[in-house]
N, CA, C and O atoms as a Tripos MOL2 file, in Angstrom:
@<TRIPOS>MOLECULE
protein
  316   315    79     0     0
PROTEIN
NO_CHARGES

@<TRIPOS>ATOM
      1 N          88.9610   77.7350  114.1100 N.3       1 UNK1
      2 CA         90.1470   78.2390  113.0290 C.3       1 UNK1
      3 C          91.4290   77.5480  113.4820 C.2       1 UNK1
      4 O          91.8680   77.6380  114.6290 O.2       1 UNK1
      5 N          91.9650   76.8900  112.5540 N.am      2 UNK2
      6 CA         93.2240   76.2010  112.8230 C.3       2 UNK2
      7 C          94.3680   77.0410  112.6520 C.2       2 UNK2
      8 O          94.4270   77.7460  111.6450 O.2       2 UNK2
      9 N          95.3390   77.0610  113.5500 N.am      3 UNK3
     10 CA         96.4500   77.7060  113.3990 C.3       3 UNK3
     11 C          97.5080   77.2360  112.1980 C.2       3 UNK3
     12 O          97.7980   76.0640  111.9570 O.2       3 UNK3
     13 N          98.0150   78.3900  111.5070 N.am      4 UNK4
     14 CA         98.8560   77.7660  110.5000 C.3       4 UNK4
     15 C         100.4800   77.6570  111.1430 C.2       4 UNK4
     16 O         101.2120   76.7170  110.8320 O.2       4 UNK4
     17 N         100.9020   78.7250  112.0520 N.am      5 UNK5
     18 CA        102.1900   78.6310  112.6050 C.3       5 UNK5
     19 C         101.7900   78.6430  114.0930 C.2       5 UNK5
     20 O         100.8580   79.2990  114.5580 O.2       5 UNK5
     21 N         102.6820   77.7690  114.8320 N.am      6 UNK6
     22 CA        102.5620   77.8970  116.5760 C.3       6 UNK6
     23 C         103.9930   77.7170  116.8560 C.2       6 UNK6
     24 O         104.6460   76.7130  116.5690 O.2       6 UNK6
     25 N         104.4620   78.8690  117.4940 N.am      7 UNK7
     26 CA        105.6140   79.0250  117.9490 C.3       7 UNK7
     27 C         105.6420   80.0650  119.2060 C.2       7 UNK7
     28 O         104.8200   80.9290  119.5100 O.2       7 UNK7
     29 N         106.8310   79.7020  119.8130 N.am      8 UNK8
     30 CA        106.9760   80.8710  121.2810 C.3       8 UNK8
     31 C         107.9400   81.8690  120.7510 C.2       8 UNK8
     32 O         108.8310   81.6920  119.9210 O.2       8 UNK8
     33 N         107.5900   82.9780  121.3970 N.am      9 UNK9
     34 CA        108.4130   84.2550  120.8750 C.3       9 UNK9
     35 C         108.8180   84.7850  122.4480 C.2       9 UNK9
     36 O         108.2530   84.3680  123.4590 O.2       9 UNK9
     37 N         109.7920   85.6800  122.4380 N.am     10 UNK10
     38 CA        110.0460   86.5290  123.6170 C.3      10 UNK10
     39 C         110.3260   87.8800  123.3660 C.2      10 UNK10
     40 O         110.7730   88.2260  122.2720 O.2      10 UNK10
     41 N         110.0740   88.8020  124.4150 N.am     11 UNK11
     42 CA        110.3170   90.1220  124.0670 C.3      11 UNK11
     43 C         111.7550   90.7310  124.2200 C.2      11 UNK11
     44 O         112.2340   90.7310  125.3540 O.2      11 UNK11
     45 N         112.3800   91.1760  123.3320 N.am     12 UNK12
     46 CA        113.4820   91.6680  123.5520 C.3      12 UNK12
     47 C         113.7320   92.8690  124.4760 C.2      12 UNK12
     48 O         112.8030   93.4180  125.0680 O.2      12 UNK12
     49 N         115.0130   93.2650  124.5850 N.am     13 UNK13
     50 CA        115.2770   94.4250  125.4980 C.3      13 UNK13
     51 C         114.6420   95.7640  125.4630 C.2      13 UNK13
     52 O         114.3760   96.4620  126.4420 O.2      13 UNK13
     53 N         114.4040   96.0740  124.0440 N.am     14 UNK14
     54 CA        113.5240   97.2240  123.6300 C.3      14 UNK14
     55 C         112.1020   96.7190  123.4650 C.2      14 UNK14
     56 O         111.4690   97.3120  122.5920 O.2      14 UNK14
     57 N         111.4020   95.6660  124.1690 N.am     15 UNK15
     58 CA        109.9580   95.2990  124.0900 C.3      15 UNK15
     59 C         109.4950   95.2170  122.7260 C.2      15 UNK15
     60 O         108.4240   95.7380  122.4140 O.2      15 UNK15
     61 N         110.3550   94.4810  121.7190 N.am     16 UNK16
     62 CA        109.7400   94.0230  120.6040 C.3      16 UNK16
     63 C         109.5880   92.4860  120.4710 C.2      16 UNK16
     64 O         110.3000   91.6610  121.0440 O.2      16 UNK16
     65 N         108.6580   92.2460  119.7120 N.am     17 UNK17
     66 CA        108.4730   90.5680  119.2040 C.3      17 UNK17
     67 C         108.7700   90.6050  117.7060 C.2      17 UNK17
     68 O         108.4390   91.4850  116.9110 O.2      17 UNK17
     69 N         109.4510   89.4900  117.4710 N.am     18 UNK18
     70 CA        109.7490   89.3360  115.9200 C.3      18 UNK18
     71 C         108.9380   88.3980  115.3790 C.2      18 UNK18
     72 O         108.8160   87.2900  115.8990 O.2      18 UNK18
     73 N         108.3200   88.7460  114.3050 N.am     19 UNK19
     74 CA        107.3370   87.7570  113.6650 C.3      19 UNK19
     75 C         107.9210   87.0570  112.4990 C.2      19 UNK19
     76 O         108.1870   87.6810  111.4720 O.2      19 UNK19
     77 N         108.1540   85.6570  112.6290 N.am     20 UNK20
     78 CA        108.9220   84.7100  111.5200 C.3      20 UNK20
     79 C         107.8450   84.7770  110.4680 C.2      20 UNK20
     80 O         106.6310   84.6420  110.6210 O.2      20 UNK20
     81 N         108.7090   85.0730  109.0870 N.am     21 UNK21
     82 CA        108.0170   84.9780  108.1310 C.3      21 UNK21
     83 C         106.8790   85.8150  107.6970 C.2      21 UNK21
     84 O         106.0630   85.4150  106.8670 O.2      21 UNK21
     85 N         106.8210   87.0610  108.2970 N.am     22 UNK22
     86 CA        105.4650   87.9400  108.2330 C.3      22 UNK22
     87 C         105.1040   88.2230  106.9020 C.2      22 UNK22
     88 O         106.0200   88.4630  106.1140 O.2      22 UNK22
     89 N         104.0310   88.2380  106.5360 N.am     23 UNK23
     90 CA        103.7640   88.4600  104.9800 C.3      23 UNK23
     91 C         103.5370   90.0540  104.8890 C.2      23 UNK23
     92 O         103.5470   90.5710  103.7720 O.2      23 UNK23
     93 N         103.3710   90.6970  105.8230 N.am     24 UNK24
     94 CA        103.0650   92.1590  105.6440 C.3      24 UNK24
     95 C         103.9880   92.9500  106.3300 C.2      24 UNK24
     96 O         104.7330   92.3480  107.1050 O.2      24 UNK24
     97 N         104.1330   94.3540  106.2090 N.am     25 UNK25
     98 CA        105.0900   95.0520  106.7570 C.3      25 UNK25
     99 C         104.6060   95.7330  108.1060 C.2      25 UNK25
    100 O         105.2780   95.9050  109.1230 O.2      25 UNK25
    101 N         103.2360   96.0920  107.8700 N.am     26 UNK26
    102 CA        102.6270   96.7930  108.7590 C.3      26 UNK26
    103 C         101.4620   96.0080  109.3630 C.2      26 UNK26
    104 O         100.6980   95.4390  108.5840 O.2      26 UNK26
    105 N         101.2450   95.9200  110.7590 N.am     27 UNK27
    106 CA        100.0860   95.1810  111.2710 C.3      27 UNK27
    107 C          99.1900   96.3540  112.0830 C.2      27 UNK27
    108 O          99.6750   97.4750  112.2360 O.2      27 UNK27
    109 N          98.0770   96.0760  112.5060 N.am     28 UNK28
    110 CA         97.0930   96.8250  113.4590 C.3      28 UNK28
    111 C          97.3140   96.0430  114.7280 C.2      28 UNK28
    112 O          97.2680   94.8190  114.6070 O.2      28 UNK28
    113 N          97.5060   96.4560  115.7190 N.am     29 UNK29
    114 CA         97.5710   95.7780  116.9160 C.3      29 UNK29
    115 C          96.4160   95.9120  117.9870 C.2      29 UNK29
    116 O          96.2010   97.0840  118.2940 O.2      29 UNK29
    117 N          95.8370   95.2290  118.4530 N.am     30 UNK30
    118 CA         94.6820   95.1970  119.5520 C.3      30 UNK30
    119 C          94.9250   94.3600  120.5640 C.2      30 UNK30
    120 O          94.8140   93.1350  120.4990 O.2      30 UNK30
    121 N          95.3460   95.1550  121.7640 N.am     31 UNK31
    122 CA         95.6770   94.3450  122.8790 C.3      31 UNK31
    123 C          94.1750   94.2290  123.8700 C.2      31 UNK31
    124 O          93.4600   95.2310  123.8470 O.2      31 UNK31
    125 N          93.7670   93.1780  124.6180 N.am     32 UNK32
    126 CA         92.8560   93.0180  125.2110 C.3      32 UNK32
    127 C          93.1510   92.5750  126.7830 C.2      32 UNK32
    128 O          94.1630   91.9370  127.0740 O.2      32 UNK32
    129 N          92.2070   92.9610  127.7210 N.am     33 UNK33
    130 CA         92.5370   92.8320  129.1070 C.3      33 UNK33
    131 C          93.0070   91.6060  129.4070 C.2      33 UNK33
    132 O          93.9650   91.5380  130.1770 O.2      33 UNK33
    133 N          92.4490   90.4470  128.8820 N.am     34 UNK34
    134 CA         92.9890   89.0350  129.2340 C.3      34 UNK34
    135 C          94.1370   88.7540  128.7780 C.2      34 UNK34
    136 O          94.4280   87.5690  128.9440 O.2      34 UNK34
    137 N          94.9880   89.4330  128.2140 N.am     35 UNK35
    138 CA         96.1540   89.3060  127.6630 C.3      35 UNK35
    139 C          96.3040   88.7890  126.1510 C.2      35 UNK35
    140 O          97.3890   88.4180  125.7020 O.2      35 UNK35
    141 N          95.2450   88.7980  125.4900 N.am     36 UNK36
    142 CA         95.2710   88.4610  123.9560 C.3      36 UNK36
    143 C          95.6760   89.6190  123.3030 C.2      36 UNK36
    144 O          95.3200   90.7480  123.6420 O.2      36 UNK36
    145 N          96.4850   89.3380  122.2830 N.am     37 UNK37
    146 CA         96.9500   90.3480  121.3530 C.3      37 UNK37
    147 C          96.5180   90.0550  119.8600 C.2      37 UNK37
    148 O          96.8140   88.9730  119.3540 O.2      37 UNK37
    149 N          95.8210   91.0110  119.1550 N.am     38 UNK38
    150 CA         95.1370   90.6170  117.8200 C.3      38 UNK38
    151 C          96.1050   91.4710  116.9970 C.2      38 UNK38
    152 O          96.3530   92.6600  117.1970 O.2      38 UNK38
    153 N          96.6550   90.6230  115.9640 N.am     39 UNK39
    154 CA         97.4230   91.3330  114.9640 C.3      39 UNK39
    155 C          96.5880   91.4370  113.6720 C.2      39 UNK39
    156 O          96.0150   90.3660  113.4720 O.2      39 UNK39
    157 N          96.3020   92.4350  112.6510 N.am     40 UNK40
    158 CA         95.5320   92.5580  111.7590 C.3      40 UNK40
    159 C          96.7710   93.1240  110.4750 C.2      40 UNK40
    160 O          97.4830   94.1150  110.6330 O.2      40 UNK40
    161 N          96.7840   92.3970  109.4760 N.am     41 UNK41
    162 CA         97.7690   93.0930  108.4790 C.3      41 UNK41
    163 C          97.1260   94.3920  107.8830 C.2      41 UNK41
    164 O          95.9110   94.5160  107.7300 O.2      41 UNK41
    165 N          98.0340   95.3310  107.5680 N.am     42 UNK42
    166 CA         97.5890   96.3520  106.9890 C.3      42 UNK42
    167 C          98.5840   96.6570  105.8520 C.2      42 UNK42
    168 O          99.7940   96.4560  105.9580 O.2      42 UNK42
    169 N          97.9770   97.1640  104.7460 N.am     43 UNK43
    170 CA         98.6030   97.6300  103.6670 C.3      43 UNK43
    171 C          98.5570   99.1370  103.2560 C.2      43 UNK43
    172 O          97.4680   99.6750  103.0550 O.2      43 UNK43
    173 N          99.5170   99.6960  103.1540 N.am     44 UNK44
    174 CA         99.5410  101.1800  103.1290 C.3      44 UNK44
    175 C          99.4290  101.5820  101.7270 C.2      44 UNK44
    176 O         100.2670  101.2470  100.8890 O.2      44 UNK44
    177 N          98.3500  102.3340  101.4500 N.am     45 UNK45
    178 CA         98.4370  102.6170   99.9150 C.3      45 UNK45
    179 C          98.0570  104.0400   99.8460 C.2      45 UNK45
    180 O          97.4660  104.6700  100.7230 O.2      45 UNK45
    181 N          98.5450  104.5590   98.4770 N.am     46 UNK46
    182 CA         98.0480  106.0440   98.4280 C.3      46 UNK46
    183 C          96.7620  105.8540   97.7440 C.2      46 UNK46
    184 O          96.5170  105.0110   96.8810 O.2      46 UNK46
    185 N          95.9950  106.7110   98.2160 N.am     47 UNK47
    186 CA         94.7460  106.9090   97.7590 C.3      47 UNK47
    187 C          94.1160  107.2080   96.4620 C.2      47 UNK47
    188 O          94.1980  108.4350   96.4050 O.2      47 UNK47
    189 N          93.5870  106.8380   95.4840 N.am     48 UNK48
    190 CA         93.2010  106.8560   94.1390 C.3      48 UNK48
    191 C          93.0820  108.3300   94.0640 C.2      48 UNK48
    192 O          93.8530  108.9190   93.3060 O.2      48 UNK48
    193 N          92.2380  108.9840   94.7340 N.am     49 UNK49
    194 CA         91.8300  110.3920   94.5970 C.3      49 UNK49
    195 C          90.4820  110.7310   95.0630 C.2      49 UNK49
    196 O          89.7810  109.8040   95.4710 O.2      49 UNK49
    197 N          89.9960  111.9840   95.0610 N.am     50 UNK50
    198 CA         88.8150  112.3660   95.5990 C.3      50 UNK50
    199 C          87.9060  112.3260   94.3010 C.2      50 UNK50
    200 O          88.2010  112.8170   93.2110 O.2      50 UNK50
    201 N          86.6620  111.5990   94.6520 N.am     51 UNK51
    202 CA         85.6360  111.4550   93.6050 C.3      51 UNK51
    203 C          85.1360  112.8080   93.1070 C.2      51 UNK51
    204 O          85.3500  113.8550   93.7170 O.2      51 UNK51
    205 N          84.4300  112.7200   91.9170 N.am     52 UNK52
    206 CA         83.8050  114.0330   91.4040 C.3      52 UNK52
    207 C          82.5620  114.3340   92.2600 C.2      52 UNK52
    208 O          82.2330  115.5100   92.4140 O.2      52 UNK52
    209 N          81.9940  113.5380   92.7130 N.am     53 UNK53
    210 CA         80.8180  113.7800   93.6030 C.3      53 UNK53
    211 C          81.1850  114.5050   94.9560 C.2      53 UNK53
    212 O          80.4650  115.3620   95.4670 O.2      53 UNK53
    213 N          82.3060  114.0970   95.4460 N.am     54 UNK54
    214 CA         82.8680  114.7280   96.5960 C.3      54 UNK54
    215 C          83.3710  115.9160   96.4200 C.2      54 UNK54
    216 O          83.2470  116.7190   97.3440 O.2      54 UNK54
    217 N          84.0890  116.3370   95.1450 N.am     55 UNK55
    218 CA         84.4000  117.4020   94.7580 C.3      55 UNK55
    219 C          83.3040  118.6200   94.5680 C.2      55 UNK55
    220 O          83.4540  119.8040   94.8680 O.2      55 UNK55
    221 N          82.1880  117.9920   93.9940 N.am     56 UNK56
    222 CA         81.0380  118.8440   94.0010 C.3      56 UNK56
    223 C          80.5110  119.3070   95.1190 C.2      56 UNK56
    224 O          80.2930  120.5050   95.2980 O.2      56 UNK56
    225 N          80.2300  118.2750   96.0770 N.am     57 UNK57
    226 CA         79.7510  118.5760   97.5190 C.3      57 UNK57
    227 C          80.7230  119.7250   98.0850 C.2      57 UNK57
    228 O          80.2570  120.6500   98.7510 O.2      57 UNK57
    229 N          81.8630  119.6440   97.8400 N.am     58 UNK58
    230 CA         82.7680  120.6410   98.5920 C.3      58 UNK58
    231 C          82.7840  122.0100   98.0520 C.2      58 UNK58
    232 O          82.9350  122.9770   98.7990 O.2      58 UNK58
    233 N          82.5960  122.1530   96.4570 N.am     59 UNK59
    234 CA         82.3160  123.2470   95.8380 C.3      59 UNK59
    235 C          81.1020  123.6810   96.2470 C.2      59 UNK59
    236 O          81.1120  124.8630   96.5910 O.2      59 UNK59
    237 N          79.9000  123.0450   96.3390 N.am     60 UNK60
    238 CA         78.5580  123.5220   96.7990 C.3      60 UNK60
    239 C          78.8790  123.9210   98.1110 C.2      60 UNK60
    240 O          78.4040  125.0500   98.2400 O.2      60 UNK60
    241 N          79.5210  123.5270   99.2980 N.am     61 UNK61
    242 CA         79.6410  123.7160  100.5920 C.3      61 UNK61
    243 C          80.2590  125.0140  100.6970 C.2      61 UNK61
    244 O          79.8520  125.8220  101.5320 O.2      61 UNK61
    245 N          81.3220  125.3060   99.8230 N.am     62 UNK62
    246 CA         82.0170  126.8570   99.7380 C.3      62 UNK62
    247 C          81.0250  127.9910   99.1250 C.2      62 UNK62
    248 O          80.9460  129.1110   99.6300 O.2      62 UNK62
    249 N          80.3290  127.6160   98.0700 N.am     63 UNK63
    250 CA         79.3890  128.5650   97.6330 C.3      63 UNK63
    251 C          78.3010  129.0000   98.7720 C.2      63 UNK63
    252 O          77.9860  130.1700   98.9920 O.2      63 UNK63
    253 N          77.9350  128.2010   99.2540 N.am     64 UNK64
    254 CA         76.8970  128.3000  100.5600 C.3      64 UNK64
    255 C          77.7850  128.8870  101.4720 C.2      64 UNK64
    256 O          77.1640  129.8560  101.9090 O.2      64 UNK64
    257 N          78.7210  128.8540  101.9260 N.am     65 UNK65
    258 CA         79.5190  129.5590  102.8090 C.3      65 UNK65
    259 C          79.5880  131.0220  102.4580 C.2      65 UNK65
    260 O          79.3340  131.9380  103.2400 O.2      65 UNK65
    261 N          80.0140  131.1670  101.0160 N.am     66 UNK66
    262 CA         80.4060  132.6090  100.6220 C.3      66 UNK66
    263 C          78.9850  133.3910  100.4850 C.2      66 UNK66
    264 O          78.9560  134.6220  100.5010 O.2      66 UNK66
    265 N          77.9490  132.6960  100.3670 N.am     67 UNK67
    266 CA         76.6890  133.4040  100.2780 C.3      67 UNK67
    267 C          75.8770  133.5500  101.7560 C.2      67 UNK67
    268 O          74.8140  134.1680  101.8200 O.2      67 UNK67
    269 N          76.4090  133.0010  102.7660 N.am     68 UNK68
    270 CA         76.3280  133.2130  103.9580 C.3      68 UNK68
    271 C          75.2190  132.0350  104.6940 C.2      68 UNK68
    272 O          74.7240  131.9840  105.8190 O.2      68 UNK68
    273 N          75.1080  131.1850  103.5380 N.am     69 UNK69
    274 CA         74.1550  129.9770  104.0260 C.3      69 UNK69
    275 C          74.9590  128.9770  104.9600 C.2      69 UNK69
    276 O          75.5390  127.9970  104.4930 O.2      69 UNK69
    277 N          74.9540  129.3020  106.3610 N.am     70 UNK70
    278 CA         75.7990  128.5750  107.1600 C.3      70 UNK70
    279 C          74.9220  128.3690  108.3340 C.2      70 UNK70
    280 O          73.9700  129.1120  108.5740 O.2      70 UNK70
    281 N          75.2840  127.2580  109.1310 N.am     71 UNK71
    282 CA         74.5780  126.8270  110.3450 C.3      71 UNK71
    283 C          75.1240  127.9080  111.6560 C.2      71 UNK71
    284 O          76.0570  128.7070  111.5890 O.2      71 UNK71
    285 N          74.2590  127.6510  112.7850 N.am     72 UNK72
    286 CA         74.9260  128.5620  113.6420 C.3      72 UNK72
    287 C          76.0270  127.8990  114.5930 C.2      72 UNK72
    288 O          76.0220  126.7110  114.9170 O.2      72 UNK72
    289 N          77.0040  128.8840  115.0040 N.am     73 UNK73
    290 CA         78.2760  128.5380  115.4910 C.3      73 UNK73
    291 C          78.1930  127.3970  116.4020 C.2      73 UNK73
    292 O          77.1340  127.1980  116.9960 O.2      73 UNK73
    293 N          79.1110  126.6940  116.5600 N.am     74 UNK74
    294 CA         79.0790  125.4960  117.5860 C.3      74 UNK74
    295 C          79.9180  125.7330  118.6880 C.2      74 UNK74
    296 O          81.0940  125.9870  118.4250 O.2      74 UNK74
    297 N          79.5570  125.7030  119.9060 N.am     75 UNK75
    298 CA         80.2890  126.0120  120.9820 C.3      75 UNK75
    299 C          81.2750  125.0950  121.5160 C.2      75 UNK75
    300 O          80.8470  124.1860  122.2260 O.2      75 UNK75
    301 N          82.6020  125.1770  121.2850 N.am     76 UNK76
    302 CA         83.6440  124.2470  121.5570 C.3      76 UNK76
    303 C          84.4100  124.5890  122.8890 C.2      76 UNK76
    304 O          85.5070  124.0650  123.0810 O.2      76 UNK76
    305 N          83.8660  125.4580  123.8230 N.am     77 UNK77
    306 CA         84.5440  125.9170  124.9550 C.3      77 UNK77
    307 C          84.7650  124.6570  125.7980 C.2      77 UNK77
    308 O          85.7910  124.6630  126.4780 O.2      77 UNK77
    309 N          83.9090  123.4840  125.8760 N.am     78 UNK78
    310 CA         83.8690  122.5720  126.6400 C.3      78 UNK78
    311 C          85.2800  121.7830  126.5090 C.2      78 UNK78
    312 O          85.8340  121.1930  127.4360 O.2      78 UNK78
    313 N          85.7620  121.8910  125.1510 N.am     79 UNK79
    314 CA         86.9630  121.1040  124.7450 C.3      79 UNK79
    315 C          88.3090  121.7710  125.0340 C.2      79 UNK79
    316 O          89.3580  121.2000  124.7350 O.2      79 UNK79
@<TRIPOS>BOND
     1     1     2 1
     2     2     3 1
     3     3     4 2
     4     3     5 am
     5     5     6 1
     6     6     7 1
     7     7     8 2
     8     7     9 am
     9     9    10 1
    10    10    11 1
    11    11    12 2
    12    11    13 am
    13    13    14 1
    14    14    15 1
    15    15    16 2
    16    15    17 am
    17    17    18 1
    18    18    19 1
    19    19    20 2
    20    19    21 am
    21    21    22 1
    22    22    23 1
    23    23    24 2
    24    23    25 am
    25    25    26 1
    26    26    27 1
    27    27    28 2
    28    27    29 am
    29    29    30 1
    30    30    31 1
    31    31    32 2
    32    31    33 am
    33    33    34 1
    34    34    35 1
    35    35    36 2
    36    35    37 am
    37    37    38 1
    38    38    39 1
    39    39    40 2
    40    39    41 am
    41    41    42 1
    42    42    43 1
    43    43    44 2
    44    43    45 am
    45    45    46 1
    46    46    47 1
    47    47    48 2
    48    47    49 am
    49    49    50 1
    50    50    51 1
    51    51    52 2
    52    51    53 am
    53    53    54 1
    54    54    55 1
    55    55    56 2
    56    55    57 am
    57    57    58 1
    58    58    59 1
    59    59    60 2
    60    59    61 am
    61    61    62 1
    62    62    63 1
    63    63    64 2
    64    63    65 am
    65    65    66 1
    66    66    67 1
    67    67    68 2
    68    67    69 am
    69    69    70 1
    70    70    71 1
    71    71    72 2
    72    71    73 am
    73    73    74 1
    74    74    75 1
    75    75    76 2
    76    75    77 am
    77    77    78 1
    78    78    79 1
    79    79    80 2
    80    79    81 am
    81    81    82 1
    82    82    83 1
    83    83    84 2
    84    83    85 am
    85    85    86 1
    86    86    87 1
    87    87    88 2
    88    87    89 am
    89    89    90 1
    90    90    91 1
    91    91    92 2
    92    91    93 am
    93    93    94 1
    94    94    95 1
    95    95    96 2
    96    95    97 am
    97    97    98 1
    98    98    99 1
    99    99   100 2
   100    99   101 am
   101   101   102 1
   102   102   103 1
   103   103   104 2
   104   103   105 am
   105   105   106 1
   106   106   107 1
   107   107   108 2
   108   107   109 am
   109   109   110 1
   110   110   111 1
   111   111   112 2
   112   111   113 am
   113   113   114 1
   114   114   115 1
   115   115   116 2
   116   115   117 am
   117   117   118 1
   118   118   119 1
   119   119   120 2
   120   119   121 am
   121   121   122 1
   122   122   123 1
   123   123   124 2
   124   123   125 am
   125   125   126 1
   126   126   127 1
   127   127   128 2
   128   127   129 am
   129   129   130 1
   130   130   131 1
   131   131   132 2
   132   131   133 am
   133   133   134 1
   134   134   135 1
   135   135   136 2
   136   135   137 am
   137   137   138 1
   138   138   139 1
   139   139   140 2
   140   139   141 am
   141   141   142 1
   142   142   143 1
   143   143   144 2
   144   143   145 am
   145   145   146 1
   146   146   147 1
   147   147   148 2
   148   147   149 am
   149   149   150 1
   150   150   151 1
   151   151   152 2
   152   151   153 am
   153   153   154 1
   154   154   155 1
   155   155   156 2
   156   155   157 am
   157   157   158 1
   158   158   159 1
   159   159   160 2
   160   159   161 am
   161   161   162 1
   162   162   163 1
   163   163   164 2
   164   163   165 am
   165   165   166 1
   166   166   167 1
   167   167   168 2
   168   167   169 am
   169   169   170 1
   170   170   171 1
   171   171   172 2
   172   171   173 am
   173   173   174 1
   174   174   175 1
   175   175   176 2
   176   175   177 am
   177   177   178 1
   178   178   179 1
   179   179   180 2
   180   179   181 am
   181   181   182 1
   182   182   183 1
   183   183   184 2
   184   183   185 am
   185   185   186 1
   186   186   187 1
   187   187   188 2
   188   187   189 am
   189   189   190 1
   190   190   191 1
   191   191   192 2
   192   191   193 am
   193   193   194 1
   194   194   195 1
   195   195   196 2
   196   195   197 am
   197   197   198 1
   198   198   199 1
   199   199   200 2
   200   199   201 am
   201   201   202 1
   202   202   203 1
   203   203   204 2
   204   203   205 am
   205   205   206 1
   206   206   207 1
   207   207   208 2
   208   207   209 am
   209   209   210 1
   210   210   211 1
   211   211   212 2
   212   211   213 am
   213   213   214 1
   214   214   215 1
   215   215   216 2
   216   215   217 am
   217   217   218 1
   218   218   219 1
   219   219   220 2
   220   219   221 am
   221   221   222 1
   222   222   223 1
   223   223   224 2
   224   223   225 am
   225   225   226 1
   226   226   227 1
   227   227   228 2
   228   227   229 am
   229   229   230 1
   230   230   231 1
   231   231   232 2
   232   231   233 am
   233   233   234 1
   234   234   235 1
   235   235   236 2
   236   235   237 am
   237   237   238 1
   238   238   239 1
   239   239   240 2
   240   239   241 am
   241   241   242 1
   242   242   243 1
   243   243   244 2
   244   243   245 am
   245   245   246 1
   246   246   247 1
   247   247   248 2
   248   247   249 am
   249   249   250 1
   250   250   251 1
   251   251   252 2
   252   251   253 am
   253   253   254 1
   254   254   255 1
   255   255   256 2
   256   255   257 am
   257   257   258 1
   258   258   259 1
   259   259   260 2
   260   259   261 am
   261   261   262 1
   262   262   263 1
   263   263   264 2
   264   263   265 am
   265   265   266 1
   266   266   267 1
   267   267   268 2
   268   267   269 am
   269   269   270 1
   270   270   271 1
   271   271   272 2
   272   271   273 am
   273   273   274 1
   274   274   275 1
   275   275   276 2
   276   275   277 am
   277   277   278 1
   278   278   279 1
   279   279   280 2
   280   279   281 am
   281   281   282 1
   282   282   283 1
   283   283   284 2
   284   283   285 am
   285   285   286 1
   286   286   287 1
   287   287   288 2
   288   287   289 am
   289   289   290 1
   290   290   291 1
   291   291   292 2
   292   291   293 am
   293   293   294 1
   294   294   295 1
   295   295   296 2
   296   295   297 am
   297   297   298 1
   298   298   299 1
   299   299   300 2
   300   299   301 am
   301   301   302 1
   302   302   303 1
   303   303   304 2
   304   303   305 am
   305   305   306 1
   306   306   307 1
   307   307   308 2
   308   307   309 am
   309   309   310 1
   310   310   311 1
   311   311   312 2
   312   311   313 am
   313   313   314 1
   314   314   315 1
   315   315   316 2
@<TRIPOS>SUBSTRUCTURE
     1 UNK1         2 RESIDUE 1 A UNK
     2 UNK2         6 RESIDUE 1 A UNK
     3 UNK3        10 RESIDUE 1 A UNK
     4 UNK4        14 RESIDUE 1 A UNK
     5 UNK5        18 RESIDUE 1 A UNK
     6 UNK6        22 RESIDUE 1 A UNK
     7 UNK7        26 RESIDUE 1 A UNK
     8 UNK8        30 RESIDUE 1 A UNK
     9 UNK9        34 RESIDUE 1 A UNK
    10 UNK10       38 RESIDUE 1 A UNK
    11 UNK11       42 RESIDUE 1 A UNK
    12 UNK12       46 RESIDUE 1 A UNK
    13 UNK13       50 RESIDUE 1 A UNK
    14 UNK14       54 RESIDUE 1 A UNK
    15 UNK15       58 RESIDUE 1 A UNK
    16 UNK16       62 RESIDUE 1 A UNK
    17 UNK17       66 RESIDUE 1 A UNK
    18 UNK18       70 RESIDUE 1 A UNK
    19 UNK19       74 RESIDUE 1 A UNK
    20 UNK20       78 RESIDUE 1 A UNK
    21 UNK21       82 RESIDUE 1 A UNK
    22 UNK22       86 RESIDUE 1 A UNK
    23 UNK23       90 RESIDUE 1 A UNK
    24 UNK24       94 RESIDUE 1 A UNK
    25 UNK25       98 RESIDUE 1 A UNK
    26 UNK26      102 RESIDUE 1 A UNK
    27 UNK27      106 RESIDUE 1 A UNK
    28 UNK28      110 RESIDUE 1 A UNK
    29 UNK29      114 RESIDUE 1 A UNK
    30 UNK30      118 RESIDUE 1 A UNK
    31 UNK31      122 RESIDUE 1 A UNK
    32 UNK32      126 RESIDUE 1 A UNK
    33 UNK33      130 RESIDUE 1 A UNK
    34 UNK34      134 RESIDUE 1 A UNK
    35 UNK35      138 RESIDUE 1 A UNK
    36 UNK36      142 RESIDUE 1 A UNK
    37 UNK37      146 RESIDUE 1 A UNK
    38 UNK38      150 RESIDUE 1 A UNK
    39 UNK39      154 RESIDUE 1 A UNK
    40 UNK40      158 RESIDUE 1 A UNK
    41 UNK41      162 RESIDUE 1 A UNK
    42 UNK42      166 RESIDUE 1 A UNK
    43 UNK43      170 RESIDUE 1 A UNK
    44 UNK44      174 RESIDUE 1 A UNK
    45 UNK45      178 RESIDUE 1 A UNK
    46 UNK46      182 RESIDUE 1 A UNK
    47 UNK47      186 RESIDUE 1 A UNK
    48 UNK48      190 RESIDUE 1 A UNK
    49 UNK49      194 RESIDUE 1 A UNK
    50 UNK50      198 RESIDUE 1 A UNK
    51 UNK51      202 RESIDUE 1 A UNK
    52 UNK52      206 RESIDUE 1 A UNK
    53 UNK53      210 RESIDUE 1 A UNK
    54 UNK54      214 RESIDUE 1 A UNK
    55 UNK55      218 RESIDUE 1 A UNK
    56 UNK56      222 RESIDUE 1 A UNK
    57 UNK57      226 RESIDUE 1 A UNK
    58 UNK58      230 RESIDUE 1 A UNK
    59 UNK59      234 RESIDUE 1 A UNK
    60 UNK60      238 RESIDUE 1 A UNK
    61 UNK61      242 RESIDUE 1 A UNK
    62 UNK62      246 RESIDUE 1 A UNK
    63 UNK63      250 RESIDUE 1 A UNK
    64 UNK64      254 RESIDUE 1 A UNK
    65 UNK65      258 RESIDUE 1 A UNK
    66 UNK66      262 RESIDUE 1 A UNK
    67 UNK67      266 RESIDUE 1 A UNK
    68 UNK68      270 RESIDUE 1 A UNK
    69 UNK69      274 RESIDUE 1 A UNK
    70 UNK70      278 RESIDUE 1 A UNK
    71 UNK71      282 RESIDUE 1 A UNK
    72 UNK72      286 RESIDUE 1 A UNK
    73 UNK73      290 RESIDUE 1 A UNK
    74 UNK74      294 RESIDUE 1 A UNK
    75 UNK75      298 RESIDUE 1 A UNK
    76 UNK76      302 RESIDUE 1 A UNK
    77 UNK77      306 RESIDUE 1 A UNK
    78 UNK78      310 RESIDUE 1 A UNK
    79 UNK79      314 RESIDUE 1 A UNK
């Protein structure tokens, strides 16, 4: 893959790096043991909502809970 931009940056006193002409406001950062850093753009959006199928599944789960149709308790004492 060919690089679109190639420039040197430095870390400021607050351990920050400035991206020149960044197209996105948010990035997911992955650091690797070999020193490579991967930035993936992220766009924060408001979810469209819960689908009707999911709402039906939730309603069915509550009905089963009220009827006592539940699985055995899970032991979380190890956590």
